[in-house]
PDB file of N, CA, C and O in Angstrom:
ATOM      1  N   MET A   1      -9.111  53.264 120.370  1.00  0.00           N
ATOM      2  CA  MET A   1      -7.704  52.743 120.692  1.00  0.00           C
ATOM      3  C   MET A   1      -6.815  53.938 120.676  1.00  0.00           C
ATOM      4  O   MET A   1      -6.800  54.721 119.726  1.00  0.00           O
ATOM      5  N   ASN A   2      -6.018  54.081 121.819  1.00  0.00           N
ATOM      6  CA  ASN A   2      -4.996  55.210 121.811  1.00  0.00           C
ATOM      7  C   ASN A   2      -3.766  54.879 121.172  1.00  0.00           C
ATOM      8  O   ASN A   2      -3.552  53.734 120.774  1.00  0.00           O
ATOM      9  N   GLY A   3      -2.821  55.947 121.031  1.00  0.00           N
ATOM     10  CA  GLY A   3      -1.634  55.770 120.222  1.00  0.00           C
ATOM     11  C   GLY A   3      -0.769  54.496 120.737  1.00  0.00           C
ATOM     12  O   GLY A   3      -0.437  53.592 119.970  1.00  0.00           O
ATOM     13  N   PRO A   4      -0.449  54.517 122.074  1.00  0.00           N
ATOM     14  CA  PRO A   4       0.482  53.446 122.447  1.00  0.00           C
ATOM     15  C   PRO A   4      -0.211  52.002 122.241  1.00  0.00           C
ATOM     16  O   PRO A   4       0.465  51.010 121.967  1.00  0.00           O
ATOM     17  N   ALA A   5      -1.588  51.964 122.391  1.00  0.00           N
ATOM     18  CA  ALA A   5      -2.245  50.654 122.205  1.00  0.00           C
ATOM     19  C   ALA A   5      -2.152  50.306 120.717  1.00  0.00           C
ATOM     20  O   ALA A   5      -1.956  49.144 120.362  1.00  0.00           O
ATOM     21  N   LEU A   6      -2.293  51.311 119.846  1.00  0.00           N
ATOM     22  CA  LEU A   6      -2.283  51.076 118.446  1.00  0.00           C
ATOM     23  C   LEU A   6      -0.886  50.512 117.989  1.00  0.00           C
ATOM     24  O   LEU A   6      -0.804  49.569 117.202  1.00  0.00           O
ATOM     25  N   LEU A   7       0.180  51.131 118.517  1.00  0.00           N
ATOM     26  CA  LEU A   7       1.474  50.751 118.247  1.00  0.00           C
ATOM     27  C   LEU A   7       1.822  49.379 118.692  1.00  0.00           C
ATOM     28  O   LEU A   7       2.574  48.664 118.029  1.00  0.00           O
ATOM     29  N   GLU A   8       1.224  48.968 119.929  1.00  0.00           N
ATOM     30  CA  GLU A   8       1.475  47.690 120.440  1.00  0.00           C
ATOM     31  C   GLU A   8       0.716  46.630 119.625  1.00  0.00           C
ATOM     32  O   GLU A   8       1.194  45.508 119.462  1.00  0.00           O
ATOM     33  N   HIS A   9      -0.342  46.959 119.172  1.00  0.00           N
ATOM     34  CA  HIS A   9      -1.236  46.087 118.208  1.00  0.00           C
ATOM     35  C   HIS A   9      -0.406  45.980 116.940  1.00  0.00           C
ATOM     36  O   HIS A   9      -0.156  44.848 116.526  1.00  0.00           O
ATOM     37  N   ALA A  10       0.039  47.023 116.291  1.00  0.00           N
ATOM     38  CA  ALA A  10       0.814  46.875 115.124  1.00  0.00           C
ATOM     39  C   ALA A  10       2.022  46.053 115.250  1.00  0.00           C
ATOM     40  O   ALA A  10       2.379  45.304 114.341  1.00  0.00           O
ATOM     41  N   ALA A  11       2.690  46.182 116.411  1.00  0.00           N
ATOM     42  CA  ALA A  11       3.933  45.426 116.756  1.00  0.00           C
ATOM     43  C   ALA A  11       3.537  43.843 116.789  1.00  0.00           C
ATOM     44  O   ALA A  11       4.253  42.969 116.300  1.00  0.00           O
ATOM     45  N   GLY A  12       2.360  43.618 117.402  1.00  0.00           N
ATOM     46  CA  GLY A  12       1.937  42.120 117.363  1.00  0.00           C
ATOM     47  C   GLY A  12       1.657  41.611 115.998  1.00  0.00           C
ATOM     48  O   GLY A  12       2.034  40.497 115.635  1.00  0.00           O
ATOM     49  N   LEU A  13       0.977  42.455 115.221  1.00  0.00           N
ATOM     50  CA  LEU A  13       0.810  42.085 113.842  1.00  0.00           C
ATOM     51  C   LEU A  13       2.072  41.856 113.132  1.00  0.00           C
ATOM     52  O   LEU A  13       2.168  40.936 112.319  1.00  0.00           O
ATOM     53  N   GLY A  14       3.048  42.649 113.399  1.00  0.00           N
ATOM     54  CA  GLY A  14       4.337  42.495 112.743  1.00  0.00           C
ATOM     55  C   GLY A  14       5.069  41.282 113.041  1.00  0.00           C
ATOM     56  O   GLY A  14       5.682  40.652 112.179  1.00  0.00           O
ATOM     57  N   THR A  15       5.004  40.947 114.300  1.00  0.00           N
ATOM     58  CA  THR A  15       5.489  39.636 114.797  1.00  0.00           C
ATOM     59  C   THR A  15       4.857  38.411 114.168  1.00  0.00           C
ATOM     60  O   THR A  15       5.533  37.449 113.806  1.00  0.00           O
ATOM     61  N   ARG A  16       3.458  38.478 114.041  1.00  0.00           N
ATOM     62  CA  ARG A  16       2.809  37.347 113.323  1.00  0.00           C
ATOM     63  C   ARG A  16       3.190  37.344 111.904  1.00  0.00           C
ATOM     64  O   ARG A  16       3.411  36.253 111.378  1.00  0.00           O
ATOM     65  N   ARG A  17       3.289  38.348 111.264  1.00  0.00           N
ATOM     66  CA  ARG A  17       3.638  38.422 109.829  1.00  0.00           C
ATOM     67  C   ARG A  17       5.161  37.780 109.603  1.00  0.00           C
ATOM     68  O   ARG A  17       5.444  37.032 108.667  1.00  0.00           O
ATOM     69  N   ARG A  18       6.013  38.183 110.559  1.00  0.00           N
ATOM     70  CA  ARG A  18       7.426  37.554 110.378  1.00  0.00           C
ATOM     71  C   ARG A  18       7.272  36.131 110.445  1.00  0.00           C
ATOM     72  O   ARG A  18       7.861  35.452 109.604  1.00  0.00           O
ATOM     73  N   ARG A  19       6.545  35.561 111.350  1.00  0.00           N
ATOM     74  CA  ARG A  19       6.408  34.121 111.468  1.00  0.00           C
ATOM     75  C   ARG A  19       5.749  33.537 110.203  1.00  0.00           C
ATOM     76  O   ARG A  19       6.144  32.450 109.780  1.00  0.00           O
ATOM     77  N   GLU A  20       4.810  34.178 109.610  1.00  0.00           N
ATOM     78  CA  GLU A  20       4.048  33.730 108.441  1.00  0.00           C
ATOM     79  C   GLU A  20       4.865  33.856 107.159  1.00  0.00           C
ATOM     80  O   GLU A  20       4.902  32.939 106.338  1.00  0.00           O
ATOM     81  N   TYR A  21       5.517  35.003 107.000  1.00  0.00           N
ATOM     82  CA  TYR A  21       6.165  35.313 105.681  1.00  0.00           C
ATOM     83  C   TYR A  21       7.586  35.494 105.641  1.00  0.00           C
ATOM     84  O   TYR A  21       8.167  35.598 104.560  1.00  0.00           O
ATOM     85  N   GLY A  22       8.233  35.543 106.821  1.00  0.00           N
ATOM     86  CA  GLY A  22       9.711  35.736 106.863  1.00  0.00           C
ATOM     87  C   GLY A  22      10.035  37.216 107.252  1.00  0.00           C
ATOM     88  O   GLY A  22       9.168  38.062 107.469  1.00  0.00           O
ATOM     89  N   GLU A  23      11.371  37.427 107.314  1.00  0.00           N
ATOM     90  CA  GLU A  23      11.746  38.787 107.674  1.00  0.00           C
ATOM     91  C   GLU A  23      11.520  39.853 106.581  1.00  0.00           C
ATOM     92  O   GLU A  23      11.687  39.652 105.378  1.00  0.00           O
ATOM     93  N   PRO A  24      11.141  40.950 107.114  1.00  0.00           N
ATOM     94  CA  PRO A  24      10.722  42.013 106.089  1.00  0.00           C
ATOM     95  C   PRO A  24      11.752  42.310 105.085  1.00  0.00           C
ATOM     96  O   PRO A  24      11.427  42.388 103.900  1.00  0.00           O
ATOM     97  N   VAL A  25      12.975  42.481 105.463  1.00  0.00           N
ATOM     98  CA  VAL A  25      14.039  42.833 104.586  1.00  0.00           C
ATOM     99  C   VAL A  25      14.004  41.772 103.321  1.00  0.00           C
ATOM    100  O   VAL A  25      14.052  42.141 102.148  1.00  0.00           O
ATOM    101  N   GLU A  26      13.918  40.485 103.717  1.00  0.00           N
ATOM    102  CA  GLU A  26      13.898  39.513 102.611  1.00  0.00           C
ATOM    103  C   GLU A  26      12.677  39.564 101.747  1.00  0.00           C
ATOM    104  O   GLU A  26      12.739  39.450 100.523  1.00  0.00           O
ATOM    105  N   VAL A  27      11.623  39.730 102.380  1.00  0.00           N
ATOM    106  CA  VAL A  27      10.276  39.861 101.709  1.00  0.00           C
ATOM    107  C   VAL A  27      10.258  41.002 100.816  1.00  0.00           C
ATOM    108  O   VAL A  27       9.825  40.843  99.675  1.00  0.00           O
ATOM    109  N   PHE A  28      10.674  42.124 101.197  1.00  0.00           N
ATOM    110  CA  PHE A  28      10.505  43.335 100.411  1.00  0.00           C
ATOM    111  C   PHE A  28      11.625  43.459  99.395  1.00  0.00           C
ATOM    112  O   PHE A  28      11.455  44.151  98.390  1.00  0.00           O
ATOM    113  N   GLU A  29      12.756  42.820  99.614  1.00  0.00           N
ATOM    114  CA  GLU A  29      13.674  42.778  98.496  1.00  0.00           C
ATOM    115  C   GLU A  29      13.287  41.845  97.451  1.00  0.00           C
ATOM    116  O   GLU A  29      13.611  42.098  96.291  1.00  0.00           O
ATOM    117  N   ALA A  30      12.601  40.748  97.745  1.00  0.00           N
ATOM    118  CA  ALA A  30      12.033  39.787  96.754  1.00  0.00           C
ATOM    119  C   ALA A  30      10.849  40.659  95.972  1.00  0.00           C
ATOM    120  O   ALA A  30      10.787  40.605  94.744  1.00  0.00           O
ATOM    121  N   VAL A  31      10.031  41.363  96.643  1.00  0.00           N
ATOM    122  CA  VAL A  31       9.043  42.202  95.877  1.00  0.00           C
ATOM    123  C   VAL A  31       9.717  43.210  95.000  1.00  0.00           C
ATOM    124  O   VAL A  31       9.294  43.429  93.865  1.00  0.00           O
ATOM    125  N   ALA A  32      10.767  43.834  95.503  1.00  0.00           N
ATOM    126  CA  ALA A  32      11.473  44.727  94.679  1.00  0.00           C
ATOM    127  C   ALA A  32      12.102  44.159  93.364  1.00  0.00           C
ATOM    128  O   ALA A  32      12.165  44.792  92.310  1.00  0.00           O
ATOM    129  N   LYS A  33      12.541  42.939  93.548  1.00  0.00           N
ATOM    130  CA  LYS A  33      13.206  42.256  92.330  1.00  0.00           C
ATOM    131  C   LYS A  33      11.991  41.960  91.294  1.00  0.00           C
ATOM    132  O   LYS A  33      12.180  42.068  90.082  1.00  0.00           O
ATOM    133  N   ARG A  34      10.896  41.629  91.764  1.00  0.00           N
ATOM    134  CA  ARG A  34       9.780  41.292  90.899  1.00  0.00           C
ATOM    135  C   ARG A  34       9.264  42.710  90.201  1.00  0.00           C
ATOM    136  O   ARG A  34       9.060  42.814  88.991  1.00  0.00           O
ATOM    137  N   TRP A  35       9.108  43.665  91.059  1.00  0.00           N
ATOM    138  CA  TRP A  35       8.705  44.898  90.636  1.00  0.00           C
ATOM    139  C   TRP A  35       9.717  45.575  89.585  1.00  0.00           C
ATOM    140  O   TRP A  35       9.318  46.301  88.675  1.00  0.00           O
ATOM    141  N   SER A  36      10.969  45.285  89.789  1.00  0.00           N
ATOM    142  CA  SER A  36      12.081  45.787  88.856  1.00  0.00           C
ATOM    143  C   SER A  36      11.847  45.162  87.410  1.00  0.00           C
ATOM    144  O   SER A  36      12.014  45.829  86.389  1.00  0.00           O
ATOM    145  N   LEU A  37      11.444  43.821  87.403  1.00  0.00           N
ATOM    146  CA  LEU A  37      11.179  43.108  86.121  1.00  0.00           C
ATOM    147  C   LEU A  37      10.019  43.709  85.540  1.00  0.00           C
ATOM    148  O   LEU A  37      10.040  44.062  84.361  1.00  0.00           O
ATOM    149  N   VAL A  38       8.898  43.871  86.338  1.00  0.00           N
ATOM    150  CA  VAL A  38       7.657  44.256  85.726  1.00  0.00           C
ATOM    151  C   VAL A  38       7.822  45.710  85.193  1.00  0.00           C
ATOM    152  O   VAL A  38       7.317  45.992  84.106  1.00  0.00           O
ATOM    153  N   PHE A  39       8.451  46.570  85.849  1.00  0.00           N
ATOM    154  CA  PHE A  39       8.548  48.044  85.443  1.00  0.00           C
ATOM    155  C   PHE A  39       9.726  48.357  84.621  1.00  0.00           C
ATOM    156  O   PHE A  39       9.797  49.429  84.020  1.00  0.00           O
ATOM    157  N   GLY A  40      10.687  47.435  84.566  1.00  0.00           N
ATOM    158  CA  GLY A  40      11.783  47.578  83.648  1.00  0.00           C
ATOM    159  C   GLY A  40      12.810  48.684  84.246  1.00  0.00           C
ATOM    160  O   GLY A  40      13.567  49.319  83.512  1.00  0.00           O
ATOM    161  N   THR A  41      12.767  48.825  85.457  1.00  0.00           N
ATOM    162  CA  THR A  41      13.688  49.831  86.022  1.00  0.00           C
ATOM    163  C   THR A  41      13.961  49.244  87.533  1.00  0.00           C
ATOM    164  O   THR A  41      13.146  48.502  88.083  1.00  0.00           O
ATOM    165  N   LYS A  42      15.171  49.646  88.134  1.00  0.00           N
ATOM    166  CA  LYS A  42      15.533  49.170  89.328  1.00  0.00           C
ATOM    167  C   LYS A  42      14.492  49.745  90.478  1.00  0.00           C
ATOM    168  O   LYS A  42      14.230  50.944  90.565  1.00  0.00           O
ATOM    169  N   VAL A  43      13.991  48.840  91.259  1.00  0.00           N
ATOM    170  CA  VAL A  43      13.110  49.249  92.347  1.00  0.00           C
ATOM    171  C   VAL A  43      13.785  48.818  93.645  1.00  0.00           C
ATOM    172  O   VAL A  43      14.347  47.723  93.626  1.00  0.00           O
ATOM    173  N   THR A  44      13.804  49.507  94.729  1.00  0.00           N
ATOM    174  CA  THR A  44      14.430  49.081  95.972  1.00  0.00           C
ATOM    175  C   THR A  44      13.321  48.652  96.957  1.00  0.00           C
ATOM    176  O   THR A  44      12.147  48.995  96.821  1.00  0.00           O
ATOM    177  N   ALA A  45      13.824  47.803  98.051  1.00  0.00           N
ATOM    178  CA  ALA A  45      12.782  47.407  98.966  1.00  0.00           C
ATOM    179  C   ALA A  45      12.197  48.624  99.634  1.00  0.00           C
ATOM    180  O   ALA A  45      11.014  48.608  99.973  1.00  0.00           O
ATOM    181  N   ALA A  46      12.931  49.644  99.836  1.00  0.00           N
ATOM    182  CA  ALA A  46      12.386  50.906 100.480  1.00  0.00           C
ATOM    183  C   ALA A  46      11.386  51.583  99.640  1.00  0.00           C
ATOM    184  O   ALA A  46      10.460  52.194 100.174  1.00  0.00           O
ATOM    185  N   GLN A  47      11.512  51.516  98.340  1.00  0.00           N
ATOM    186  CA  GLN A  47      10.615  51.990  97.375  1.00  0.00           C
ATOM    187  C   GLN A  47       9.259  51.251  97.453  1.00  0.00           C
ATOM    188  O   GLN A  47       8.175  51.829  97.378  1.00  0.00           O
ATOM    189  N   VAL A  48       9.414  49.961  97.605  1.00  0.00           N
ATOM    190  CA  VAL A  48       8.144  49.169  97.748  1.00  0.00           C
ATOM    191  C   VAL A  48       7.288  49.524  98.905  1.00  0.00           C
ATOM    192  O   VAL A  48       6.069  49.660  98.811  1.00  0.00           O
ATOM    193  N   VAL A  49       8.059  49.689 100.150  1.00  0.00           N
ATOM    194  CA  VAL A  49       7.454  50.082 101.345  1.00  0.00           C
ATOM    195  C   VAL A  49       6.731  51.420 101.245  1.00  0.00           C
ATOM    196  O   VAL A  49       5.605  51.600 101.710  1.00  0.00           O
ATOM    197  N   ILE A  50       7.441  52.342 100.615  1.00  0.00           N
ATOM    198  CA  ILE A  50       6.963  53.734 100.421  1.00  0.00           C
ATOM    199  C   ILE A  50       5.758  53.641  99.491  1.00  0.00           C
ATOM    200  O   ILE A  50       4.787  54.359  99.730  1.00  0.00           O
ATOM    201  N   ALA A  51       5.751  52.849  98.498  1.00  0.00           N
ATOM    202  CA  ALA A  51       4.450  52.688  97.641  1.00  0.00           C
ATOM    203  C   ALA A  51       3.334  52.167  98.389  1.00  0.00           C
ATOM    204  O   ALA A  51       2.177  52.561  98.242  1.00  0.00           O
ATOM    205  N   LEU A  52       3.716  51.249  99.216  1.00  0.00           N
ATOM    206  CA  LEU A  52       2.586  50.612 100.105  1.00  0.00           C
ATOM    207  C   LEU A  52       1.899  51.591 101.011  1.00  0.00           C
ATOM    208  O   LEU A  52       0.684  51.670 101.188  1.00  0.00           O
ATOM    209  N   LEU A  53       2.877  52.360 101.588  1.00  0.00           N
ATOM    210  CA  LEU A  53       2.542  53.418 102.547  1.00  0.00           C
ATOM    211  C   LEU A  53       1.535  54.448 101.818  1.00  0.00           C
ATOM    212  O   LEU A  53       0.456  54.757 102.323  1.00  0.00           O
ATOM    213  N   ASP A  54       1.968  54.924 100.643  1.00  0.00           N
ATOM    214  CA  ASP A  54       1.163  55.680  99.740  1.00  0.00           C
ATOM    215  C   ASP A  54      -0.232  55.137  99.575  1.00  0.00           C
ATOM    216  O   ASP A  54      -1.231  55.836  99.742  1.00  0.00           O
ATOM    217  N   LEU A  55      -0.262  53.849  99.236  1.00  0.00           N
ATOM    218  CA  LEU A  55      -1.661  53.251  99.024  1.00  0.00           C
ATOM    219  C   LEU A  55      -2.436  53.425 100.372  1.00  0.00           C
ATOM    220  O   LEU A  55      -3.560  53.926 100.318  1.00  0.00           O
ATOM    221  N   LYS A  56      -1.958  53.078 101.473  1.00  0.00           N
ATOM    222  CA  LYS A  56      -2.655  53.119 102.651  1.00  0.00           C
ATOM    223  C   LYS A  56      -3.130  54.465 103.024  1.00  0.00           C
ATOM    224  O   LYS A  56      -4.223  54.630 103.564  1.00  0.00           O
ATOM    225  N   LEU A  57      -2.228  55.540 102.711  1.00  0.00           N
ATOM    226  CA  LEU A  57      -2.568  56.904 102.985  1.00  0.00           C
ATOM    227  C   LEU A  57      -3.630  57.405 102.015  1.00  0.00           C
ATOM    228  O   LEU A  57      -4.475  58.221 102.384  1.00  0.00           O
ATOM    229  N   THR A  58      -3.591  56.938 100.825  1.00  0.00           N
ATOM    230  CA  THR A  58      -4.711  57.308  99.946  1.00  0.00           C
ATOM    231  C   THR A  58      -5.935  56.720 100.360  1.00  0.00           C
ATOM    232  O   THR A  58      -6.954  57.389 100.193  1.00  0.00           O
ATOM    233  N   ARG A  59      -6.034  55.468 100.926  1.00  0.00           N
ATOM    234  CA  ARG A  59      -7.088  54.874 101.419  1.00  0.00           C
ATOM    235  C   ARG A  59      -7.722  55.707 102.588  1.00  0.00           C
ATOM    236  O   ARG A  59      -8.922  55.973 102.656  1.00  0.00           O
ATOM    237  N   LEU A  60      -6.728  56.104 103.541  1.00  0.00           N
ATOM    238  CA  LEU A  60      -7.113  56.969 104.650  1.00  0.00           C
ATOM    239  C   LEU A  60      -7.688  58.297 104.239  1.00  0.00           C
ATOM    240  O   LEU A  60      -8.486  58.869 104.981  1.00  0.00           O
ATOM    241  N   SER A  61      -7.331  58.791 103.128  1.00  0.00           N
ATOM    242  CA  SER A  61      -7.869  60.100 102.677  1.00  0.00           C
ATOM    243  C   SER A  61      -9.363  59.958 102.474  1.00  0.00           C
ATOM    244  O   SER A  61     -10.105  60.929 102.620  1.00  0.00           O
ATOM    245  N   ARG A  62      -9.822  58.732 102.130  1.00  0.00           N
ATOM    246  CA  ARG A  62     -11.237  58.477 101.966  1.00  0.00           C
ATOM    247  C   ARG A  62     -11.921  58.262 103.284  1.00  0.00           C
ATOM    248  O   ARG A  62     -13.024  58.763 103.502  1.00  0.00           O
ATOM    249  N   ASP A  63     -11.312  57.554 104.135  1.00  0.00           N
ATOM    250  CA  ASP A  63     -11.768  57.233 105.518  1.00  0.00           C
ATOM    251  C   ASP A  63     -10.687  57.224 106.513  1.00  0.00           C
ATOM    252  O   ASP A  63     -10.008  56.210 106.680  1.00  0.00           O
ATOM    253  N   PRO A  64     -10.475  58.404 107.246  1.00  0.00           N
ATOM    254  CA  PRO A  64      -9.382  58.604 108.116  1.00  0.00           C
ATOM    255  C   PRO A  64      -9.566  57.802 109.370  1.00  0.00           C
ATOM    256  O   PRO A  64      -8.660  57.821 110.202  1.00  0.00           O
ATOM    257  N   ASN A  65     -10.672  57.087 109.590  1.00  0.00           N
ATOM    258  CA  ASN A  65     -10.890  56.377 110.835  1.00  0.00           C
ATOM    259  C   ASN A  65     -10.702  54.850 110.555  1.00  0.00           C
ATOM    260  O   ASN A  65     -10.872  54.013 111.441  1.00  0.00           O
ATOM    261  N   HIS A  66     -10.368  54.558 109.370  1.00  0.00           N
ATOM    262  CA  HIS A  66     -10.218  53.053 109.090  1.00  0.00           C
ATOM    263  C   HIS A  66      -8.985  52.364 109.845  1.00  0.00           C
ATOM    264  O   HIS A  66      -7.823  52.512 109.466  1.00  0.00           O
ATOM    265  N   LEU A  67      -9.319  51.679 110.832  1.00  0.00           N
ATOM    266  CA  LEU A  67      -8.315  51.200 111.742  1.00  0.00           C
ATOM    267  C   LEU A  67      -7.233  50.403 111.190  1.00  0.00           C
ATOM    268  O   LEU A  67      -6.058  50.587 111.508  1.00  0.00           O
ATOM    269  N   ASP A  68      -7.687  49.364 110.220  1.00  0.00           N
ATOM    270  CA  ASP A  68      -6.769  48.523 109.619  1.00  0.00           C
ATOM    271  C   ASP A  68      -5.725  49.292 108.776  1.00  0.00           C
ATOM    272  O   ASP A  68      -4.568  48.874 108.798  1.00  0.00           O
ATOM    273  N   SER A  69      -6.010  50.302 108.090  1.00  0.00           N
ATOM    274  CA  SER A  69      -5.135  51.140 107.343  1.00  0.00           C
ATOM    275  C   SER A  69      -4.245  51.913 108.293  1.00  0.00           C
ATOM    276  O   SER A  69      -3.042  51.979 108.044  1.00  0.00           O
ATOM    277  N   ILE A  70      -4.773  52.527 109.412  1.00  0.00           N
ATOM    278  CA  ILE A  70      -3.901  53.176 110.374  1.00  0.00           C
ATOM    279  C   ILE A  70      -2.905  52.247 110.946  1.00  0.00           C
ATOM    280  O   ILE A  70      -1.738  52.602 111.108  1.00  0.00           O
ATOM    281  N   VAL A  71      -3.320  51.101 111.247  1.00  0.00           N
ATOM    282  CA  VAL A  71      -2.284  50.095 111.867  1.00  0.00           C
ATOM    283  C   VAL A  71      -1.214  49.740 110.738  1.00  0.00           C
ATOM    284  O   VAL A  71      -0.012  49.709 111.003  1.00  0.00           O
ATOM    285  N   ASP A  72      -1.661  49.503 109.604  1.00  0.00           N
ATOM    286  CA  ASP A  72      -0.671  49.182 108.485  1.00  0.00           C
ATOM    287  C   ASP A  72       0.318  50.306 108.296  1.00  0.00           C
ATOM    288  O   ASP A  72       1.515  50.068 108.140  1.00  0.00           O
ATOM    289  N   VAL A  73      -0.197  51.590 108.309  1.00  0.00           N
ATOM    290  CA  VAL A  73       0.764  52.646 108.149  1.00  0.00           C
ATOM    291  C   VAL A  73       1.807  52.555 109.227  1.00  0.00           C
ATOM    292  O   VAL A  73       2.996  52.671 108.929  1.00  0.00           O
ATOM    293  N   ALA A  74       1.409  52.348 110.496  1.00  0.00           N
ATOM    294  CA  ALA A  74       2.369  52.236 111.603  1.00  0.00           C
ATOM    295  C   ALA A  74       3.370  51.017 111.312  1.00  0.00           C
ATOM    296  O   ALA A  74       4.587  51.138 111.457  1.00  0.00           O
ATOM    297  N   GLY A  75       2.777  49.881 110.906  1.00  0.00           N
ATOM    298  CA  GLY A  75       3.647  48.695 110.680  1.00  0.00           C
ATOM    299  C   GLY A  75       4.626  48.850 109.473  1.00  0.00           C
ATOM    300  O   GLY A  75       5.757  48.366 109.511  1.00  0.00           O
ATOM    301  N   HIS A  76       4.118  49.588 108.337  1.00  0.00           N
ATOM    302  CA  HIS A  76       4.954  49.796 107.276  1.00  0.00           C
ATOM    303  C   HIS A  76       6.000  50.834 107.656  1.00  0.00           C
ATOM    304  O   HIS A  76       7.105  50.757 107.119  1.00  0.00           O
ATOM    305  N   ALA A  77       5.763  51.734 108.479  1.00  0.00           N
ATOM    306  CA  ALA A  77       6.799  52.788 108.878  1.00  0.00           C
ATOM    307  C   ALA A  77       7.869  52.085 109.636  1.00  0.00           C
ATOM    308  O   ALA A  77       9.044  52.436 109.528  1.00  0.00           O
ATOM    309  N   ALA A  78       7.492  51.091 110.409  1.00  0.00           N
ATOM    310  CA  ALA A  78       8.580  50.336 111.132  1.00  0.00           C
ATOM    311  C   ALA A  78       9.304  49.504 110.111  1.00  0.00           C
ATOM    312  O   ALA A  78      10.532  49.507 110.205  1.00  0.00           O
ATOM    313  N   VAL A  79       8.771  48.808 109.172  1.00  0.00           N
ATOM    314  CA  VAL A  79       9.385  48.079 108.109  1.00  0.00           C
ATOM    315  C   VAL A  79      10.377  49.014 107.313  1.00  0.00           C
ATOM    316  O   VAL A  79      11.515  48.639 107.028  1.00  0.00           O
ATOM    317  N   LEU A  80       9.929  50.129 107.008  1.00  0.00           N
ATOM    318  CA  LEU A  80      10.781  51.058 106.248  1.00  0.00           C
ATOM    319  C   LEU A  80      12.046  51.354 106.864  1.00  0.00           C
ATOM    320  O   LEU A  80      13.091  51.462 106.222  1.00  0.00           O
ATOM    321  N   ARG A  81      11.940  51.500 108.248  1.00  0.00           N
ATOM    322  CA  ARG A  81      13.259  51.762 109.013  1.00  0.00           C
ATOM    323  C   ARG A  81      14.102  50.540 108.854  1.00  0.00           C
ATOM    324  O   ARG A  81      15.315  50.731 108.770  1.00  0.00           O
ATOM    325  N   GLU A  82      13.653  49.308 108.798  1.00  0.00           N
ATOM    326  CA  GLU A  82      14.445  48.097 108.703  1.00  0.00           C
ATOM    327  C   GLU A  82      15.002  48.066 107.271  1.00  0.00           C
ATOM    328  O   GLU A  82      16.218  47.908 107.158  1.00  0.00           O
ATOM    329  N   VAL A  83      14.285  48.193 106.214  1.00  0.00           N
ATOM    330  CA  VAL A  83      14.768  47.928 104.946  1.00  0.00           C
ATOM    331  C   VAL A  83      15.601  49.001 104.294  1.00  0.00           C
ATOM    332  O   VAL A  83      16.279  48.856 103.277  1.00  0.00           O
ATOM    333  N   ALA A  84      15.447  50.226 105.095  1.00  0.00           N
ATOM    334  CA  ALA A  84      16.302  51.304 104.560  1.00  0.00           C
ATOM    335  C   ALA A  84      17.633  51.449 105.202  1.00  0.00           C
ATOM    336  O   ALA A  84      18.363  52.405 104.941  1.00  0.00           O
ATOM    337  N   GLU A  85      17.953  50.528 106.027  1.00  0.00           N
ATOM    338  CA  GLU A  85      19.238  50.590 106.803  1.00  0.00           C
ATOM    339  C   GLU A  85      20.318  50.069 105.908  1.00  0.00           C
ATOM    340  O   GLU A  85      21.480  50.014 106.310  1.00  0.00           O
TER     341      GLU A  85
END
């Protein structure tokens, strides 16, 4: 899969996730509230996305060809742009 096809695939997944789970800003703000309680410190939606990106990048360091993780990185990068605004 080339770069443009990968981004198109990630965009399609993002559209499906919005239908299934709701808007990313709302979802990641809800996760941030939960993590803030768990960790006893303020966590932002952007920090949640960055942590998930870090997880995917760590997985990719073991297998840099794992397509699902690569697609997830692209999708999370797009979500980060939305939640960081």
